[in-house]
C-alpha positions, 0 to 999 in steps of 0.5 A: 827911598823911605817907606816910613809914615805911609800907613802901609799894611801887610807883610813886607817881602823879605827881598824888599826888607833886606834892601833897606834899613829898618828905619825906612819902615817906621811909622807903619804900625800894620807892617810886618816882616820876618826881618829883625827890627820889624814887627814879626808877622803872625804865622799863616797870616798871609795865607789867611788874609789871602783866603778871606779875600779870595773867598769874598771875591768868589762869593761876589762872583757867584752872586753875580752868576746867580743873579744872571742865571735865575731869570733865565731859568725862570723864563725857560720854566715859564716857557716850558709850562706854557708850551706844555699847556698848549700841547695838552689843550691840543691833545684834548681837542684832538681826543674830542675830535677822535673819541675812539683812541687805542688807549691800551696796546699790548702784544697787539691787543686793544681794549677800551671800555667806558662807563664801567666804574672807570675801569678796564674790565676785560677779565670781567667780560671773559668771566661773565660769559665763561669765555663766551660759552654758548649758554650766554649766546642770545643771537647769531648772525652772518658775521658773529654772535651776540652774548648777554653778560652781567658785570660785577657791578650789576650792569647787563651788557650785550657783546657782539663778537665776531666769529673767529674765522672772520677776525683776520679778514681786513674788510671785517676789521674795517667794518668793526672799526667803522661801527666803533667810530660811528657809535662814539660820535652819535648820541641819541635816545633811539640809537644803541649806546656803545659802552666799549670794544675789544680789538685783539688779533684773535678776538674782536667784540663790541660792548653795547647796552643790553636791549631786554626785548631783543630785535623787532624781527624776533618780536614780530615773529613770536605770536605772543610777543607780537600781540603785545605790540598793539597799534599804539606801541607799533606806531611809537616804534616807527616814530623812534626809528624816524627820529633816529634816522632824522638825527643821523641824516640831518643833525650829524656832520657829515651825515651818516647813512646806515645802509642796513635798516632792517627789523633785525637791526631795530632793538627794543628795550624793556619799555618797547622803545626802539633803538637803531643798531648795527652800524658796521656798514654805516657810511659818512657822506662826503659832500665833496665826493661821489659817495660811490661804494659797494652794495651793502645791506640786507636783501629785501630792504635794499633800495632798488636804485642800488641795482644800477648805481653805486651812489649812496644817499640818505634816500637809500635809508628812507626806502629801507625804513619804508620796508620796516614801517610796512613790516611793523604794520603787517607783522611780516616782511612785505616781500610780495607786496613790494614786488607788485606795488604798481600792479592793479591787483596790489593797488586794489588791496584794502589796508585792513586786509594787509594789517597784522591779522593777529591784532584787532583792527584799530578802532579809536580815532587816534589809533586809526589816525596813527595807522593811517599816518604810518601807512601813508609814510611807508608807501611814500618811502617806497617810491621807485624814484629816490627823488620822490621819497620824503626826507627823514626830517620831513617825516619827523616833523609830521610825527611831531606836528600830529596833523595827519588828516583823518580818513572818513572810511578806514575800512574802505581805503586801498593800497592804491589810495594810500599811494595817492593820499590826496584822493581820500583824506579829509581835512 
């Protein structure tokens, strides 16, 4: 056996070299061995060659692994990004459907305020009222007090704070959150604007836009301010209430019933424009349910049918609005009139006699027309049968159309005629 002239390369193992003569390996210049007669191998040549070959093999193997893994990683990254985008879009949609979110919860505290330079401003509220000092109190009701506060940016807000003893009552917390939910879902120029709220285990308050002139009730009960409310301004106030209730009943889905439309809950801004406030008892009407509930509202404004049924409808607000409209024209609550609407003595009363005596009677054609319109609407809303009351949408259209018939003899019109307007109106 001979290995000669075969162009062999590399080291010859000692065991193999010792079994053959040196001549068996001639003609192979690249062979080497530790045996005498064959070209000696360089030191560490074998490990070195093996290391280089192993390294190249490892590099190729690593390259294959990278080529296989990178597409998988890219696919997974794209998958996660897509899923994340879908999840984020879903969260945004949910936030729009539920705009009131308990965004800051710490030790049972929840505080949320918007439209104030994008900052959470709880400490500004406390500082502005000196921790709700009585000097900043501008009104008190059955469930709480209202405070006036000027924030560092100059904005003036009204804070409706529940009494400390009421905070732990579950029904009042429910009323509180009902008002928050309702007011964050409505946008109308004649509905009070909610800036934020604070829900704390020891303190709850709502942050509203500040209404400079206070409530309609307070203005009507102040002789100097009541005189400032001429017939034109009073009609505009009533018109604003009509548009707000029309929006709630017919433009919101589901419809919103206020359930406590009173002169105390009608606020006036610096221009004496009306906004509806206090939505603590508001109810969203469910078309698939009976909408039965406990009686809510203020005595003297509650629709009579709620004495024998617990079913709430928009017509309950219509009745309450009728009371407020009549109160605005009379300058006082029409309690005696309401209790005897069907009596002959009441129906024989002249309109001119029940109007606010602090103002001169309306004289211009437009003023008479406006007062006639509001008077007719008010008595139509006070019908004992809710089905006979008009809708707020129809009343809103009447104001927009301005097509009210004109009464020939304003000073001779009686309450009974107002309740049957076709008798005296002339087109």
